[in-house]
C-alpha positions in Angstrom: 0.0 -0.1 0.0 1.4 3.4 -0.9 2.7 5.7 1.9 -0.1 8.2 1.3 -2.9 5.8 1.8 -2.9 5.7 5.7 -3.7 9.4 5.5 -6.5 8.7 3.2 -7.8 6.1 5.6 -8.2 8.8 8.3 -9.4 11.1 5.7 -12.1 8.9 4.9 -12.1 7.0 8.1 -15.4 6.8 9.9 -14.5 3.6 11.2 -17.4 0.9 11.1 -19.4 0.6 14.2 -21.1 -2.2 15.6 -24.5 -2.6 17.4 -22.6 -5.0 19.8 -20.3 -2.7 21.2 -19.5 0.7 19.2 -16.6 0.8 16.9 -14.7 -2.0 15.7 -11.4 -2.6 17.5 -8.1 -2.8 15.6 -8.1 -6.6 15.7 -11.7 -6.6 14.2 -10.9 -4.4 11.5 -7.8 -6.5 10.5 -10.3 -9.6 10.8 -12.8 -7.9 8.5 -10.2 -7.4 6.0 -9.5 -11.2 5.9 -12.9 -12.2 5.7 -14.0 -9.8 2.9 -10.8 -9.7 1.1 -8.7 -12.8 2.0 -5.8 -10.6 2.6 -3.8 -9.9 5.8 -3.0 -6.4 7.2 0.5 -7.7 8.0 1.3 -7.9 4.2 1.9 -11.4 4.4 0.1 -13.5 1.8 -2.8 -16.1 2.9 -2.9 -19.2 1.0 -6.1 -21.4 0.8 -6.0 -25.2 0.2 -8.6 -26.8 -2.0 -10.0 -30.4 -2.4 -8.1 -33.5 -1.2 -5.0 -32.8 -3.1 -4.6 -29.7 -1.3 -3.9 -27.4 -4.3 -3.1 -23.8 -2.8 -4.3 -20.7 -4.3 -4.2 -16.9 -3.0 -7.0 -16.6 -0.4 -7.8 -13.3 -2.3 -9.3 -15.5 -4.9 -11.6 -17.4 -2.3 -12.5 -14.8 0.5 -15.0 -16.2 3.1 -17.4 -13.3 2.2 -17.4 -14.8 -1.4 -19.6 -17.8 -0.3 -20.6 -17.0 3.1 -21.9 -13.6 2.3 -20.8 -10.3 3.6 -23.3 -10.6 6.5 -22.3 -14.1 7.0 -25.6 -15.6 6.8 -24.6 -18.0 3.8 -26.8 -18.9 0.8 -26.4 -20.9 -2.2 -23.2 -21.1 -4.2 -22.7 -23.7 -7.0 -25.2 -26.2 -5.6 -23.5 -25.9 -2.4 -25.4 -24.1 0.7 -22.4 -22.4 2.7 -23.0 -22.4 6.7 -24.2 -19.5 8.5 -21.1 -17.9 10.3 -23.1 -15.4 12.6 -22.4 -15.6 16.3 -25.7 -16.8 17.0 -25.7 -19.9 14.4 -21.8 -20.9 15.5 -23.2 -20.9 19.1 -26.0 -23.3 18.4 -25.5 -27.3 18.4 -26.5 -28.5 14.9 -28.9 -31.7 15.0 -28.4 -32.9 11.3 -31.4 -31.3 9.9 -31.8 -31.4 6.2 -29.3 -34.1 5.8 -26.7 -32.0 7.5 -24.0 -33.1 10.1 -24.7 -33.2 13.8 -22.3 -31.4 16.0 -21.9 -29.4 19.3 -21.5 -25.6 19.2 -18.1 -24.1 18.1 -16.0 -22.5 20.4 -12.8 -20.4 19.4 -10.5 -23.5 19.1 -13.1 -25.7 17.2 -13.6 -22.8 14.8 -10.0 -22.2 14.1 -9.8 -25.9 13.5 -12.7 -25.7 10.9 -11.2 -22.9 9.3 -7.4 -24.2 8.9 -8.1 -28.0 8.8 -11.7 -28.6 7.7 -13.3 -30.4 10.4 -16.5 -29.3 12.5 -16.7 -29.6 16.4 -17.7 -33.1 16.0 -14.6 -34.3 13.9 -16.7 -34.6 10.8 -14.9 -33.4 7.7 -16.3 -30.2 6.1 -17.6 -30.2 2.6 -14.8 -30.7 -0.1 -15.7 -27.0 -1.5 -14.7 -25.5 1.8 -10.9 -24.3 1.3 -8.6 -24.6 4.4 -6.9 -21.5 5.0 -3.3 -21.1 6.0 -3.5 -18.4 8.9 -0.7 -17.0 11.0 -1.7 -17.0 14.8 -2.2 -13.1 14.6 -4.6 -13.4 11.7 -6.4 -16.4 13.2 -7.0 -14.2 16.3 -8.1 -11.1 14.2 -10.3 -13.3 12.0 -12.2 -14.9 15.3 -12.5 -11.3 16.7 -14.4 -10.2 13.7 -16.5 -13.3 13.2 -18.0 -12.4 16.8 -19.4 -9.4 15.2 -20.2 -10.8 12.0 -23.8 -9.7 10.8 -24.2 -7.1 13.4 -22.5 -4.1 12.2 -24.5 -0.8 11.9 -24.0 1.3 8.5 -21.8 4.3 8.9 -23.5 7.3 7.6 -27.0 5.9 7.7 -30.0 6.8 10.1 -33.7 6.3 9.9 -33.9 9.8 8.4 -30.7 10.5 6.6 -28.1 9.1 4.2 -24.8 11.0 4.7 -22.6 11.1 1.7 -19.0 12.5 1.6 -18.0 14.5 -1.7 -14.3 14.6 -2.6 -13.8 17.8 -4.2 -10.5 18.9 -6.1 -7.9 20.7 -3.8 -5.6 23.5 -4.6 -6.2 27.4 -5.2 -6.1 26.8 -9.0 -9.2 24.3 -8.5 -11.1 26.6 -5.9 -13.8 28.0 -8.6 -14.2 24.3 -9.8 -14.7 22.9 -6.3 -17.3 25.7 -5.8 -19.2 25.0 -9.2 -19.5 21.1 -8.1 -20.6 22.0 -4.8 -23.3 24.2 -6.0 -24.5 21.5 -8.6 -24.7 18.7 -6.2 -26.2 20.8 -3.5 -29.0 21.9 -6.0 -29.5 18.2 -7.1 -29.8 17.0 -3.7 -32.0 19.7 -2.6 -34.3 18.8 -5.5 -34.5 15.2 -4.3 -35.0 15.9 -1.0 -38.0 18.4 -1.5 -39.6 15.3 -3.2 -39.3 13.2 -0.2 -35.6 11.9 -0.5 -35.1 8.1 -0.9 -37.4 5.9 1.0 -38.2 8.8 3.6 -34.3 9.5 3.9 -32.9 12.8 3.2 -29.5 13.0 1.3 -27.0 15.0 3.5 -23.8 16.0 1.6 -20.4 16.5 3.3 -18.1 18.3 1.0 -14.1 17.5 1.7 -11.4 19.5 0.0 -8.6 17.2 -1.0 -5.2 18.4 -0.9 -3.2 18.8 -4.0 -0.8 16.5 -2.6 -2.2 13.4 -1.1 0.4 12.9 1.8 -0.8 16.3 3.0 -4.2 14.7 3.8 -3.2 13.8 7.1 -2.8 17.4 8.5 -6.2 18.2 7.2 -8.1 15.9 9.4 -10.0 18.4 11.6 -11.7 19.7 8.5 -12.5 16.7 6.8 -15.9 15.7 6.7 -16.4 17.2 10.3 -16.2 14.0 11.9 -19.2 12.8 10.0 -19.0 8.7 8.8 -20.0 8.7 5.1 -22.2 6.0 3.9 -20.8 6.5 0.4 -18.4 8.6 -1.5 -18.6 10.5 -4.8 -15.4 12.0 -6.4 -15.1 14.1 -9.5 -11.5 13.6 -10.6 -9.4 12.6 -7.6 -6.0 14.0 -7.0 -3.3 12.3 -8.9 -4.7 9.0 -10.7 -7.4 8.6 -8.2 -6.1 5.0 -7.3 -4.9 6.2 -3.9 -8.6 7.2 -3.1 -10.0 4.1 -4.2 -7.6 1.8 -2.3 -8.4 3.9 0.8 -12.3 3.5 0.3 -11.5 -0.3 -0.2 -9.6 -0.2 3.1 -12.4 1.1 5.1 -15.4 -0.5 3.2 -16.9 2.5 1.7 -18.4 2.6 -1.8 -17.1 5.2 -4.1 -18.4 6.3 -7.1 -15.8 8.4 -9.4 -16.9 10.4 -12.3 -13.5 10.8 -13.9 -10.2 9.1 -13.4 -7.3 8.6 -15.7 -6.2 5.4 -14.5 -9.3 3.3 -13.0 -8.1 -0.1 -11.8 -9.9 -3.1 -12.9 -7.3 -5.6 -12.3 -7.3 -8.9 -10.0 -7.9 -8.6 -7.4 -10.9 -6.3 -8.0 -11.5 -3.3 -6.0 -15.1 -4.2 -5.3 -15.8 -0.5 -3.6 -14.8 1.5 -6.4 -17.1 2.2 -9.4 -15.8 4.4 -12.3 -18.2 6.0 -14.6 -15.8 6.6 -17.6 -12.9 5.1 -19.3 -9.3 5.8 -18.4 -6.1 6.4 -20.6 -5.8 2.6 -21.2 -9.3 2.2 -22.4 -8.9 5.4 -24.6 -5.9 4.1 -26.4 -7.3 1.0 -26.9 -10.5 2.6 -28.5 -8.2 4.6 -30.8 -6.6 1.3 -32.0 -9.9 -0.3 -32.7 -11.1 2.8 -34.4 -7.7 2.5 -36.7 -8.4 -1.0 -37.4 -12.1 -0.2 -38.8 -10.5 2.8 -40.7 -7.5 1.0 -42.4 -8.9 -2.4 -43.8 -5.4 -3.5 -44.7 -4.1 -2.7 -41.2 -0.5 -2.5 -41.9 2.1 -1.3 -39.3 1.2 0.9 -36.1 3.6 2.7 -34.1 3.1 3.5 -30.5 5.1 6.6 -29.4 5.7 6.3 -25.8 8.3 7.1 -23.1 10.9 4.9 -22.5 10.0 3.9 -19.1 7.4 4.5 -16.4 3.8 4.1 -16.3 3.0 5.1 -19.6 5.5 2.7 -21.1 3.5 -0.2 -19.1 0.3 1.0 -20.7 1.7 0.7 -23.9 2.4 -2.8 -23.7 -1.4 -3.5 -23.1 -2.2 -1.3 -26.1 0.4 -3.1 -28.1 -1.3 -6.5 -27.4 -4.6 -4.9 -28.4 -3.2 -3.6 -31.8 -1.9 -7.2 -32.7 -5.4 -8.8 -31.8 -6.9 -6.3 -34.4 -4.7 -7.5 -37.1 -2.1 -5.0 -37.3 1.0 -6.7 -39.1 3.5 -5.1 -37.3 3.3 -3.0 -33.9 6.2 -1.2 -32.9 6.6 0.8 -29.5 9.1 3.7 -30.2 10.5 5.6 -27.3 10.3 9.2 -27.6 13.9 9.9 -26.9 14.8 8.4 -30.3 11.9 9.2 -32.2 13.1 11.9 -34.6 15.6 9.8 -36.0 13.2 7.1 -37.1 10.9 9.3 -39.2 12.3 8.2 -42.5 12.4 4.5 -41.6 8.8 4.5 -40.4 7.6 6.3 -43.6 9.6 3.8 -45.8 8.1 0.9 -44.0 4.6 2.1 -44.8 3.5 2.8 -41.0 -0.2 3.6 -41.5 -0.9 4.8 -38.0 0.9 6.6 -35.0 -0.7 6.3 -31.6 0.7 9.2 -29.6 1.1 8.4 -25.9 3.9 10.9 -25.5 4.3 14.4 -26.7 7.1 17.2 -26.5 9.8 18.3 -28.9 10.5 14.7 -30.4 6.9 14.2 -31.4 6.6 17.7 -32.9 9.6 17.0 -35.1 8.5 13.7 -36.1 5.1 15.2 -37.5 7.2 18.0 -39.0 9.2 15.5 -40.9 6.3 13.4 -41.8 5.2 16.5 -44.2 8.7 16.8 -45.6 8.5 13.0 -46.6 4.9 13.2 -47.8 3.9 10.4 -45.2 0.3 10.6 -44.0 -0.4 8.2 -41.3 -3.5 8.2 -39.0 -2.5 10.3 -36.1 -4.2 9.1 -32.9 -3.9 10.7 -29.4 -6.1 10.6 -26.1 -7.2 14.1 -25.5 -6.5 13.8 -21.9 -2.6 13.7 -23.1 -2.9 17.5 -24.3 -0.5 18.3 -21.4 2.1 16.4 -23.2 3.1 19.5 -25.2 3.8 22.0 -22.5 2.8 25.7 -23.2 1.4 24.6 -26.6 -2.0 24.0 -28.0 -1.5 20.2 -28.5 -3.3 20.5 -31.9 -1.2 23.4 -33.0 1.8 20.9 -33.1 0.1 18.8 -36.0 0.7 20.3 -39.3 -2.2 21.1 -41.6 -0.9 18.5 -43.9 -2.1 16.0 -41.4 -5.4 17.8 -40.4 -7.9 15.3 -41.9 -5.7 12.4 -40.4 -5.8 13.4 -36.7 -8.4 12.1 -34.3 -8.3 12.1 -30.6 -10.4 10.0 -27.9 -12.2 11.5 -25.0 -14.1 10.1 -22.3 -17.1 12.3 -22.6 -17.9 14.9 -25.1 -18.3 18.8 -24.1 -21.7 19.8 -23.2 -22.0 21.9 -26.3 -21.5 18.8 -28.4 -24.3 16.9 -26.8 -27.9 17.2 -26.8 -30.2 14.6 -24.6 -27.2 13.8 -22.4 -27.0 17.5 -21.0 -30.6 18.3 -20.7 -30.9 17.3 -17.2 -28.1 19.5 -16.3 -29.7 22.3 -18.4 -32.9 22.2 -16.5 -31.2 22.0 -13.1 -28.8 25.0 -14.0 -31.9 27.0 -15.0 -33.9 26.2 -12.0 -31.2 26.7 -9.6 -28.8 29.3 -11.3 -26.0 27.2 -11.3 -22.4 28.7 -12.0 -21.9 29.2 -15.8 -18.3 27.9 -15.3 -16.7 24.6 -15.2 -19.8 22.9 -16.6 -17.9 19.6 -17.4 -17.0 19.2 -14.0 -20.6 19.9 -12.7 -22.0 17.5 -15.2 -19.6 14.8 -14.1 -20.4 15.4 -10.5 -24.1 15.1 -11.1 -23.3 12.0 -13.3 -21.9 10.3 -10.2 -24.5 11.3 -7.8 -27.2 10.0 -10.1 -25.5 6.7 -10.3 -25.2 6.7 -6.6 -29.0 7.6 -6.1 -30.2 4.9 -8.6 -28.2 2.4 -6.5 -29.6 3.5 -3.3 -33.1 3.3 -5.1 -32.5 -0.2 -6.3 -31.1 -1.3 -2.8 -34.3 -0.4 -1.2 -35.3 0.9 2.3 -33.2 -1.7 4.1 -30.3 -0.4 2.5 -26.6 -1.4 3.6 -23.3 -0.7 1.8 -23.3 -4.3 0.6 -26.8 -4.0 -0.8 -25.8 -0.8 -2.3 -22.7 -2.6 -4.2 -24.9 -5.3 -5.2 -27.4 -2.9 -6.6 -24.6 -1.0 -8.6 -23.3 -4.1 -9.9 -26.5 -4.9 -11.6 -26.8 -1.5 -13.3 -27.2 -2.0 -17.1 -26.9 0.8 -19.7 -28.2 3.2 -17.1 -28.0 6.8 -18.5 -26.4 9.0 -16.0 -26.5 12.1 -18.3 -22.6 11.9 -19.2 -22.5 10.5 -22.7 -22.5 6.7 -23.1 -24.8 4.7 -20.7 -23.0 3.0 -17.7 -22.8 -0.7 -17.1 -21.3 -2.5 -14.0 -21.2 -6.0 -12.8 -19.4 -8.2 -10.3 -16.2 -8.2 -12.4 -16.6 -4.9 -14.0 -15.9 -1.6 -12.5 -15.6 0.8 -15.5 -19.0 1.9 -16.5 -18.6 3.2 -20.0 -15.9 0.8 -21.5 -14.7 2.5 -24.9 -14.2 6.2 -25.9 -15.5 8.9 -28.0 -13.3 9.2 -31.1 -13.3 12.7 -32.8 -11.8 14.4 -35.8 -10.5 17.7 -35.0 -10.9 21.0 -36.9 -7.2 22.6 -36.9 -8.2 25.8 -38.3 -10.9 26.5 -35.4 -9.1 24.4 -32.5 -12.4 22.4 -32.1 -13.7 19.0 -32.5 -14.7 18.2 -36.1 -17.7 16.9 -37.3 -16.9 13.3 -37.4 -17.6 11.9 -33.9 -18.3 8.3 -33.0 -18.5 6.0 -29.8 -16.2 3.1 -29.9 -17.1 0.3 -27.5 -14.8 -2.1 -26.1 -17.4 -4.6 -25.1 -18.0 -6.6 -22.1 
């Protein structure tokens, strides 16, 4: 876990409370991590042994909650009915009803034996589907501590009359007006909802938090954060940095997070089940450009990916290279920006049909200038969010007019003035509430995140919990949040709109061209 995450844990904190004794203790918090995620707070990996042959896999692939449920009450999993692990059930003897085993109640020692060795209190072997977990003494003690609370936690930020939501606003002086605009938009939308009776009789209460520009500085701002109010769920527009630090912190404290815009949404295994991202990140945008190029270039040919030699973008380029090969490009060549200018002649001679720019700067500018000298007209593809790759310049000004009709950019969402129905809800709210006329894109993004969260709360019902909210969000299918492409989530999907808008560019007027399409990357 990154060094800045602990500060965010405190920032978001609102540690879970229990109806059976107030806040969870440190041991119970650690035990909850083992139960829900299959990982240890110590950083030591937990293994799970499967079947009679004892094949071991990471416990994160088979956390207890995956079968027994986050409330511990079991259910039905692949034809097997996992046991009820709540304290009441474990404290009762079993009498063999419905073909089950008879055994005395569990105590601590017997429960550890069941978890680690697969035997019930009477010495009967548990079902073969029950993994045996390799726990240290400390992890076993922590898990036992949490199991004594399982199914009896109250929901932070939830009362009979209100749902308290945390809103993470961009920090820093340069973003003060943006934070104000977002706050005004969300306040107006929640006031509108509350005037209509709220959700199942509960009012939405917003608590706005300005994130510092530097995540490590979050710790020193604790007195201001959320005013000590636990948040049932969180909304973020575009978090500081990549946003992954905040998503990781939300996961650690079990708080659902709806993030509207994030350049690096993580959807890798093990999945962060608490974070839901509405829009695609750079990786998805780059892959959408590759798919667009494959449609535009029936002969495919060669594709060159201009990227830095090292760092995060170099790693991202590897995934994009794989996608390009899958789309039939005959040669996919990553070209480090540091040696780019010297490669122009060779790339032109070899008939490179497309350039995907994941790096800007003088080398890229020189490559494009040489393309004009050589009469070489490849497709020039670039994620719009990389516009900062050309410091101090209009990113489109570095593309010569010679390539003007060959330049295409990817965008996670379209500007408000390029949408019709998608922005209608915002325009109605803006007219009724006199919202600020600036930072409209950030306002729309925040409102879209709020709409997704409100829909999840509606679907979860009156007896809502964080887990029911997560389950409801996972069932959203093509939900129109008012921000371009509809969003779909699932148990293994945390990026709602997987794809990107691909747009031509009008170089003469420094705006989007007429050709705009959505490229969907599929499930």
